[in-house]
C-alpha positions as YAML, in Angstrom:
chain: A
units: angstrom
residues:
- id: 1
  name: MET
  ca: [11.39, -12.77, 4.30]
- id: 2
  name: LYS
  ca: [13.20, -9.60, 3.68]
- id: 3
  name: LEU
  ca: [10.80, -8.27, 1.28]
- id: 4
  name: TYR
  ca: [8.00, -9.03, 3.15]
- id: 5
  name: LEU
  ca: [9.28, -7.27, 6.42]
- id: 6
  name: THR
  ca: [9.95, -3.81, 3.62]
- id: 7
  name: ILE
  ca: [6.58, -4.31, 2.45]
- id: 8
  name: PHE
  ca: [4.86, -4.46, 6.10]
- id: 9
  name: LEU
  ca: [7.12, -1.97, 7.03]
- id: 10
  name: LEU
  ca: [5.94, 0.94, 4.53]
- id: 11
  name: SER
  ca: [2.23, 0.34, 4.72]
- id: 12
  name: THR
  ca: [2.81, 0.60, 8.25]
- id: 13
  name: LEU
  ca: [4.72, 4.49, 7.55]
- id: 14
  name: LEU
  ca: [1.83, 4.30, 4.74]
- id: 15
  name: ILE
  ca: [-1.46, 3.97, 7.50]
- id: 16
  name: PHE
  ca: [0.98, 6.81, 9.70]
- id: 17
  name: ILE
  ca: [1.85, 9.31, 7.33]
- id: 18
  name: SER
  ca: [-2.04, 9.46, 6.30]
- id: 19
  name: CYS
  ca: [-2.65, 10.99, 10.37]
- id: 20
  name: ASN
  ca: [-2.15, 14.75, 10.50]
- id: 21
  name: LYS
  ca: [0.13, 14.26, 13.37]
- id: 22
  name: VAL
  ca: [2.33, 12.43, 11.57]
- id: 23
  name: LYS
  ca: [2.68, 14.64, 8.60]
- id: 24
  name: GLU
  ca: [4.14, 17.12, 10.76]
- id: 25
  name: ASP
  ca: [7.11, 15.22, 11.77]
- id: 26
  name: SER
  ca: [9.93, 15.79, 9.62]
- id: 27
  name: HIS
  ca: [11.94, 12.60, 10.80]
- id: 28
  name: ILE
  ca: [9.50, 10.51, 9.92]
- id: 29
  name: LYS
  ca: [8.68, 11.61, 6.43]
- id: 30
  name: ASN
  ca: [12.22, 11.73, 5.35]
- id: 31
  name: TYR
  ca: [12.69, 8.43, 6.83]
- id: 32
  name: PHE
  ca: [9.71, 7.27, 4.28]
- id: 33
  name: ASN
  ca: [10.87, 9.08, 1.59]
- id: 34
  name: GLU
  ca: [14.30, 8.16, 1.76]
- id: 35
  name: ILE
  ca: [13.05, 3.98, 1.52]
- id: 36
  name: THR
  ca: [10.48, 4.78, -1.08]
- id: 37
  name: GLN
  ca: [12.88, 6.29, -3.49]
- id: 38
  name: SER
  ca: [15.46, 3.05, -2.50]
- id: 39
  name: CYS
  ca: [13.58, 0.27, -1.77]
- id: 40
  name: ILE
  ca: [9.73, 0.33, -3.60]
- id: 41
  name: LYS
  ca: [7.55, 1.81, -6.29]
- id: 42
  name: ILE
  ca: [3.99, 2.91, -4.95]
- id: 43
  name: GLN
  ca: [1.77, 3.40, -7.77]
- id: 44
  name: LEU
  ca: [-2.23, 4.95, -7.98]
- id: 45
  name: GLY
  ca: [-4.80, 2.68, -9.31]
- id: 46
  name: TYR
  ca: [-8.23, 1.82, -9.35]
- id: 47
  name: PHE
  ca: [-9.48, -1.56, -7.65]
- id: 48
  name: ASP
  ca: [-12.68, -3.40, -8.19]
- id: 49
  name: LEU
  ca: [-13.49, -4.92, -4.60]
- id: 50
  name: ASN
  ca: [-16.12, -7.56, -6.09]
- id: 51
  name: ALA
  ca: [-14.05, -8.60, -9.22]
- id: 52
  name: PHE
  ca: [-12.81, -11.75, -6.79]
- id: 53
  name: LYS
  ca: [-16.21, -12.65, -5.58]
- id: 54
  name: GLY
  ca: [-17.91, -12.96, -8.63]
- id: 55
  name: ASP
  ca: [-20.57, -10.01, -7.68]
- id: 56
  name: THR
  ca: [-21.65, -8.08, -10.82]
- id: 57
  name: ASN
  ca: [-21.83, -4.91, -8.99]
- id: 58
  name: ILE
  ca: [-19.03, -3.04, -9.05]
- id: 59
  name: ASN
  ca: [-17.31, -1.25, -6.12]
- id: 60
  name: TRP
  ca: [-13.98, 0.38, -7.32]
- id: 61
  name: VAL
  ca: [-11.81, 1.83, -4.82]
- id: 62
  name: ARG
  ca: [-8.75, 3.78, -5.25]
- id: 63
  name: PRO
  ca: [-5.48, 2.14, -3.49]
- id: 64
  name: ARG
  ca: [-2.35, 2.30, -3.54]
- id: 65
  name: LYS
  ca: [0.37, -0.53, -5.28]
- id: 66
  name: ILE
  ca: [3.52, -1.31, -3.41]
- id: 67
  name: THR
  ca: [5.69, -3.53, -5.04]
- id: 68
  name: PRO
  ca: [9.89, -3.94, -4.28]
- id: 69
  name: GLN
  ca: [11.59, -1.54, -6.46]
- id: 70
  name: ASN
  ca: [12.47, -4.19, -8.99]
- id: 71
  name: ASN
  ca: [10.13, -7.09, -8.95]
- id: 72
  name: ASP
  ca: [6.59, -6.96, -9.54]
- id: 73
  name: SER
  ca: [5.73, -9.84, -6.10]
- id: 74
  name: PRO
  ca: [4.78, -9.42, -3.60]
- id: 75
  name: ARG
  ca: [2.45, -7.02, -3.75]
- id: 76
  name: MET
  ca: [0.20, -4.78, -1.50]
- id: 77
  name: TYR
  ca: [-2.80, -2.73, -2.49]
- id: 78
  name: LEU
  ca: [-3.50, -0.29, 0.07]
- id: 79
  name: ASP
  ca: [-6.92, 1.51, 0.35]
- id: 80
  name: ASP
  ca: [-5.69, 5.46, -0.33]
- id: 81
  name: VAL
  ca: [-9.13, 6.92, 1.45]
- id: 82
  name: GLY
  ca: [-9.29, 4.27, 4.46]
- id: 83
  name: SER
  ca: [-5.67, 3.53, 4.97]
- id: 84
  name: GLU
  ca: [-6.74, -0.05, 5.11]
- id: 85
  name: ILE
  ca: [-4.67, -3.51, 3.34]
- id: 86
  name: ILE
  ca: [-7.22, -5.12, 0.70]
- id: 87
  name: SER
  ca: [-4.82, -7.20, -0.50]
- id: 88
  name: PHE
  ca: [-0.83, -8.44, 0.46]
- id: 89
  name: HIS
  ca: [0.91, -11.36, -2.09]
- id: 90
  name: ASN
  ca: [-2.66, -12.20, -4.20]
- id: 91
  name: GLY
  ca: [-4.69, -12.90, -0.94]
- id: 92
  name: MET
  ca: [-7.77, -10.87, -0.43]
- id: 93
  name: ILE
  ca: [-8.11, -9.12, 2.65]
- id: 94
  name: LYS
  ca: [-11.00, -7.06, 2.61]
...
């Protein structure tokens, strides 16, 4: 349960960090950096939104894959452009 809460809080922080006003807030930036360096792993990559729908058309997005530091589960994919959750723990959302 603690891992799910951590990922949820970090996804919320990622969404806020993407806003220009929050980028200027040093307190939130420091808190975000502390968590990301000690608790989670964030990787950029590419994700085909149509892969699990059986659609042959490719719909690429560039998400951030967020996982706990020493485990690959639970995992969340967060759209890097729109800051929307694409998938959380193998459940497609978008």
